[in-house]
N, C-alpha and C positions, 0 to 999 in steps of 0.2 A: 836798202836804205829806207827808213820809215817815211811816211807821208809828212808833209810840212805842217799838218795840223796836230801832230804828235808833239806835245809840249811837256807832259808829265810822265812819270814812270807808269802810272795807271793806264794812260793812253797807249804807251808802248807795249805793255803786256796785252792789252785788248787788241792792238794792231797785229801783234805776232800771232795771237790765237786766231784772229779772223783770217790771216794769211794761210794758216794750216787748214782751216775749214774750206777756204776757197780752192786751195790746191787739191784737196781730196774730192771736192765737188767737180772740179775740172777734169780730174783723172777719171772719175766715174762716168762723165758725160761723153768723153771723146775716145774712150778705149785706150788711154795712155798706159794702163797696166800691161796691155798686150805689147806695147812698144817697149816697156821696161824689160819684159821677159825675153824679147828677141834681141835687145841691145844691152845686155848686161854689162858690157865693158864701158858703156857710155854714161856711167853713174858719176854724179858729183858727190862729194862727201855728205852734203845735206840731204841728198836723196836716200841715203842709206839709214837715216835716223827714222825710226818708226813714229808716225804721228801721235800715237798714244803716249809714248815716252816723252815727246816734246810737249804735249799738253800737260802731263803731270809735272814736268819741270817748270812750266810757266805757272802752274797753280802753286807750287812750292815757293817759287820766287815771289809771287804775289803775297803769300802769307808772310814771308820774311820781311818784305817791305812794309806790310801792314803793321807788324809788330814793332818795327823800328821807326815807324812814322814818316817814311819817305815816299809814300805813294803819290803825294801831291807835289813833290819836288821835281825839278827838271834835271839838268845834267849833274851827275854825281862824281864823275871821274876826272873832272878838272877841265875838260874841253868845253867849248861853248855850244855843243850840239847834243841833242838827246839821241843816243845810239844804243845798240844792243849791249854794248859794253857797260852801260850804266845800270843795266839790270843786275849784273854780277857784282857791282860795287858794294852791295850790302853784305855779301858773303865774306869779303876780305877781312 
C-alpha cells in the first residue's frame, strides 16, 4: 500500500521506484541474497520479478501516462484511493 502522501500517478510511480531501490539496498546490506539462495521455497511472487524488469515497466508506464496527460491525476480506476491498479488504467 502506498504512503498517504501519494496523491498523483507521478507520486505513485516515484514511490514504487523508490521501493525497488530501497529493497535492493537492504538486500545488499544485510546479506539477504544469501537467505534467498538457502530458502528458495520461501519466495513470494513479487520476489521473483527482477528489479531491472520492474524499473523498465515503471518507466514505460510513466511515459504512457505522460502521453495521455494523466500524471497529475489521482485515482483513475473509479475507487477513491490511489493504488497500484491506477497505474495500469491508462493501458486499457
